[in-house]
N, C-alpha and C positions, 0 to 999 in steps of 0.2 A: 265603324261603333254602329251597329245597326238599331234599328228602328224600335221601340218597344211597342206593341201591338196595341190595340185601343179595345175598350167593353165602353159599349154607350149603355146606359139603364134608362130605358122611358117604364116612366111606373104611373099610372093613377086610378083613378075610376074610372070603368066601363063608360062610353060615352062621349073620352075627356080629349080624344081626337088621338092617343097615343100607337093605337095598329095602324092608320092611317104615316102617320107622320115615322114609324118603326119602319114602311115597308120603302117610304120615299128617301128615307135615311140611309137605309140597306142598299138601296139600289145605286144611287148615290156614290159611296165609300166602298161598292165591291164586296159587301159583307155577308156573313153570315147573321140571318132575322132568326131569332131562336124566339121563338113564340108559344110560351106556358101556356094559355087556352087550348094550341092545337096539342102538345105533348097531353094534358090531362084530356084532352079527348080522346085519343089513341089510346090509353091505360083505362077510361072508364066504359072502350068500348071494347077494352082485351077480353081471353077468356074466364082473368085474375076476378072481375066480378067485384072489383072496387069502386065504389058508390061516391066516394067524395075524393078526388086522385092531387088534391091542392099539393101537399109535401111532393108527392111522386113528382108531383110535373114539374116543382121546382129542382129539385133534388137534379130528376133529371135534363132539366137544364141545365142546369150549373157544368155539370158535366160535359153536356154537348159544349158550351162554351168553352169550359177548357180546353181541347182538344183542340176546339178551332185555334182560340188564342195562340197554345202552342206553337199552329202550324203557322203561325205569323197574320192568320188573317183575321181583321178585325170583326168586332161583334154585336151586334142590335139585339140587346133583350128587352119582349115587346113582355110586360106584367101589371099587373097592378102591384106587382110588392105593399101590403099591406102592413104588414107584422115590420118590429126592428129585425128579426131571425131572419128574412128573405133579405133584409136591406144589407144585415151585414154580411152572409150569405154569398152576395154580387160579388166584395168587395175582397173576401177571404179568396173567390174562385181570380180575380185582376191578381190578386198578394202571392201566389202559386204559378201564375201564368208569368210573373214578371211584366203583366202590359198597364197601359195607364187606363182608369174609372174615369167616364164621367154619368154622372146621375144627376137624371132632370125627372122633378115630377110635373108630368101633363096634366091640366088642368084646364078645366072649362069654367069660368064666373060668370059667368052671365045663363041662369038656370033656368030659363025658358027655350035657352039652345040648347043647352046642357039636354034638358027631356027632350026636345023637338029628335036626341042626332039619339037616345036611345031609344024613344018610343019607332022610332024610324028604320032603322038596324035591321040588317036582313043576314038569316045568320052566313058567315059561308065557310064554316064547317061541317061536316057533314053529322047533324045525329046533336049539336050543340043547341042546349039552348040557354038562346038570347037573354039575358037579364029583365025586369021591370026595370020602370022609375022607383017603386017601392021599395028592389034590391037594391039599386045606387045610394039614394038616400039613405037605406037604414045602415050602410057598411058604414064605419069607423075603420080607418087609416090612421095606425101611428106615426108620430114626427117625424119625418126623415131631416133631418138638417142638414147631411152633407149636400141635400139635392138642390140644383136650380131651379123653379117654378120657372114654367112656361106656359102664359096662357094664352088657351090657341082661342078665343071665345072674340065673336065680328075680324077676326082676322084670315087673310088666308093661308093654306097650306107652305106655300114654297115662301114666305114671312113668317111663321112657326120654324120652320125648317132651316132658315136663314138665322134665328138665334141658335138651334140643335149646335146650331155647322158653327157659329161662334165660337161656342166651347169646348171642338171638338178638337182645336187648332188646327 
């Protein structure tokens, strides 16, 4: 019997540490890293003249994830995952691929540390506008009861990664 593919969805506010963890986990698992910010920025910079590519970015990310899960590759999805529809979308992808899903909401409960991270970040996607602290604190996230919360405040990347790794079995 073949082992199921694995989809790990890391969601959370900008500056929570999700991209740092997603990259580390993808390297460790030798997984495909599907970063929604990268897809959205590519769409915004395309000739389509789409000013806000959020929905398109999630739709594209879901299809890229599905293709790779069907190949038997693990996938780490890196996204804010702010609304119920996006959360359910990742579960549909896992169901369609016959993959196991691990859902993680990454948070930084230390407001001072979180703000520092947001304000000191340097854009690593050409043309991408980094959110301000006001953008981050003004953002509401829908409840995500299926997700396990991993708090990155005051802990090393290695320690937070170990928590996520324990969830992936």
